[in-house]
C-alpha positions in Angstrom: 7.6 16.0 -0.7 6.1 14.9 -4.1 8.3 14.0 -7.1 6.5 13.0 -10.3 7.8 10.4 -12.7 5.5 10.4 -15.8 6.0 8.0 -18.7 4.6 7.7 -22.2 3.7 4.0 -21.8 3.3 1.5 -19.0 6.2 -0.7 -20.1 8.6 2.2 -19.4 6.9 2.9 -16.1 7.3 -0.6 -14.8 10.9 -0.9 -16.0 11.8 2.2 -14.0 9.7 1.2 -11.0 11.1 -2.3 -10.8 14.6 -0.8 -10.9 13.8 1.7 -8.2 12.3 -0.9 -5.9 15.1 -3.2 -6.4 17.6 -0.5 -5.6 15.8 0.5 -2.4 15.4 -3.0 -1.0 19.0 -3.9 -1.9 20.4 -0.8 -0.1 18.3 -1.5 3.0 19.7 -5.0 3.2 23.2 -3.8 2.8 22.7 -1.2 5.5 20.8 -3.3 8.2 20.6 -6.9 7.0 16.8 -6.7 6.4 14.2 -4.7 4.4 10.5 -4.1 5.0 8.4 -3.9 1.8 4.7 -2.8 2.2 2.5 -3.6 -0.7 -0.9 -2.9 -2.2 -3.4 -5.1 -4.0 -5.2 -4.3 -7.2 -4.6 -4.9 -10.8 -2.4 -1.8 -11.5 0.8 -3.0 -9.6 0.5 -6.6 -10.9 3.3 -6.2 -13.5 5.5 -4.6 -10.9 5.2 -7.7 -8.6 5.5 -10.2 -11.4 8.8 -8.6 -12.6 10.2 -8.0 -9.1 9.6 -11.7 -8.2 12.1 -12.6 -10.9 14.9 -10.4 -9.5 17.6 -12.1 -7.6 17.4 -10.1 -4.4 18.3 -11.4 -1.0 14.5 -12.2 -0.6 14.9 -14.2 2.7 15.9 -10.9 4.4 12.9 -9.0 3.1 9.6 -8.8 5.1 6.5 -8.3 3.0 3.2 -7.1 4.4 0.0 -5.4 3.0 -1.1 -1.9 3.3 -4.7 -3.0 3.4 -6.9 -6.1 3.2 -10.6 -7.0 2.7 -11.9 -8.9 5.7 -12.2 -12.2 3.8 -10.5 -15.6 4.0 -7.1 -15.8 2.3 -8.6 -18.1 -0.4 -11.4 -15.7 -1.3 -11.1 -14.1 -4.8 -11.1 -10.6 -3.2 -8.2 -11.3 -0.9 -5.1 -9.1 -1.3 -3.1 -11.8 0.4 -4.1 -14.3 -2.3 -3.2 -11.7 -4.9 0.2 -11.1 -3.5 0.8 -14.9 -3.1 0.0 -15.4 -6.8 1.9 -12.4 -8.2 4.8 -11.5 -5.8 5.5 -14.3 -3.4 6.7 -16.6 -6.2 9.8 -17.3 -8.2 12.8 -15.9 -6.3 10.5 -13.9 -4.0 9.0 -17.0 -2.6 11.8 -16.9 0.0 10.6 -13.6 1.4 9.1 -13.4 4.9 5.3 -12.8 4.8 3.3 -11.2 7.5 -0.5 -11.6 7.0 -2.8 -8.7 7.8 -6.1 -10.7 8.1 -6.5 -12.5 11.4 -8.8 -15.3 12.5 -11.3 -13.0 14.3 -14.8 -12.7 12.9 -14.6 -8.9 12.1 -11.9 -6.4 11.3 -12.7 -4.5 14.6 -12.1 -7.7 16.7 -9.0 -8.6 14.7 -7.4 -5.1 14.9 -5.4 -5.7 18.1 -3.9 -8.9 16.8 -3.1 -7.3 13.4 -1.6 -4.3 15.2 0.6 -6.6 17.3 1.9 -8.3 14.1 2.7 -5.0 12.4 4.4 -3.6 15.5 6.9 -6.5 15.2 7.8 -5.4 11.6 11.3 -3.7 11.4 10.8 0.0 11.1 11.0 2.4 9.4 9.4 0.5 6.6 11.9 0.8 3.7 9.3 1.1 0.9 5.6 1.3 0.7 3.7 1.0 -2.7 0.4 2.6 -2.8 -2.4 2.8 -5.3 -5.2 5.3 -5.7 -8.8 4.9 -6.7 -11.0 7.1 -8.9 -12.7 8.3 -5.7 -9.4 9.5 -4.2 -8.9 6.6 -1.7 -5.6 5.0 -1.0 -4.9 1.8 0.9 -8.5 1.3 2.3 -8.9 4.9 3.5 -12.1 5.6 1.6 -14.0 8.9 1.5 -16.8 8.9 4.1 -15.8 5.6 5.6 -16.5 4.7 9.2 -13.2 4.9 11.0 -11.7 7.3 8.5 -11.5 10.3 10.7 -9.4 8.5 13.3 -7.4 6.8 10.6 -6.3 10.2 9.3 -5.5 11.5 12.7 -1.8 11.0 13.3 -2.2 11.7 17.0 -3.7 8.2 17.2 -0.4 6.4 16.9 -1.6 3.0 15.8 -0.3 1.5 12.6 -3.5 -0.3 11.7 -7.2 0.7 11.7 -10.5 -1.0 11.0 -12.5 0.5 8.2 -16.1 0.1 7.1 -16.4 1.7 3.7 -19.6 3.1 2.1 -20.6 0.7 -0.7 -19.7 2.0 -4.1 -18.6 0.9 -7.5 -15.0 1.2 -6.2 -15.5 -0.8 -3.0 -17.8 -3.4 -4.4 -19.6 -5.5 -1.8 -16.5 -6.1 0.4 -16.7 -3.0 2.5 -15.2 -4.4 5.7 -11.4 -3.6 5.6 -8.3 -3.3 7.6 -5.7 -0.8 6.6 -2.6 1.1 7.6 -3.6 4.4 9.1 -2.0 7.6 8.0 0.3 7.3 10.9 1.2 3.8 9.7 1.8 5.0 6.2 4.2 7.6 7.5 6.4 5.0 9.2 7.9 4.5 5.7 11.2 5.9 4.5 9.5 6.6 1.3 6.2 6.1 -0.5 5.6 5.2 -4.1 2.2 6.1 -5.5 1.4 4.1 -8.7 -1.4 5.4 -10.9 -2.4 4.9 -14.5 -4.8 6.5 -16.9 -6.2 10.0 -17.6 -9.0 9.6 -15.1 -6.7 8.9 -12.2 -4.3 11.6 -13.3 -7.1 14.1 -13.0 -8.1 12.9 -9.5 -4.4 13.0 -8.5 -4.1 16.6 -9.5 -7.3 17.5 -7.7 -6.0 15.7 -4.6 -2.8 17.6 -4.6 -4.7 20.9 -3.9 -7.8 19.6 -2.0 -7.7 20.7 1.6 -10.6 18.5 2.6 -8.7 15.3 3.0 -11.9 13.4 4.0 -13.1 13.8 0.5 -10.0 12.6 -1.2 -7.9 10.8 1.6 -4.9 10.4 -0.7 -4.5 14.1 -0.2 -3.3 13.4 3.3 -0.4 11.4 1.9 0.4 13.9 -0.9 0.3 17.0 1.3 2.2 15.8 4.4 5.7 17.2 4.8 7.5 14.3 6.4 8.0 11.4 4.0 9.0 11.6 0.3 6.4 10.5 -2.1 7.3 9.4 -5.7 4.4 9.4 -8.1 4.6 7.0 -11.0 2.1 7.6 -13.8 1.5 6.4 -17.4 -1.5 6.5 -19.7 
């Protein structure tokens, strides 16, 4: 289900990716008068969001929600919600409909039911989900060895969202309490776009394509499933 789009430079990558996202969202609105766009945080997709925000789409018909979030206040420097507000929900895209993942409860476990209810109300299937990947092989907040990972990767648990407690590492930093789409939740998308850059992540990606131990590189569960198309965008 994987199709690779490899580029010689990041400018070319983002030009192609912006065009593809714009085409998918526009087609969804034409077909059913709305689109659901699931987005990731992190520095890698920042140019994508900033360029998309300038496109004259019918943004008021687009629902935007996160694939994962750190359990912090929306004004915290580590908040994905704040990142999306600053980089995507601006310019023309300020008219889009935002659905927050973080709730008022004290912990991700306590907030899970509220978050799940919000996400169950999103129009499905999700039209497009943009994912990243860490050098440890995680995607969304599905981290290797995390508490809650086993259930999150079990698609028989048909919940969109899951509470995750990651093992502290250089990748997670100190903010290890997360909420994330489960594998089941990710597979509610019509298509998945995995955005990676650099030689280190390319090597991890290639390993994950073949790794049968999805607990060690959870992105493998996305790459190896046979249900939803995955487009992989890479540049040095």
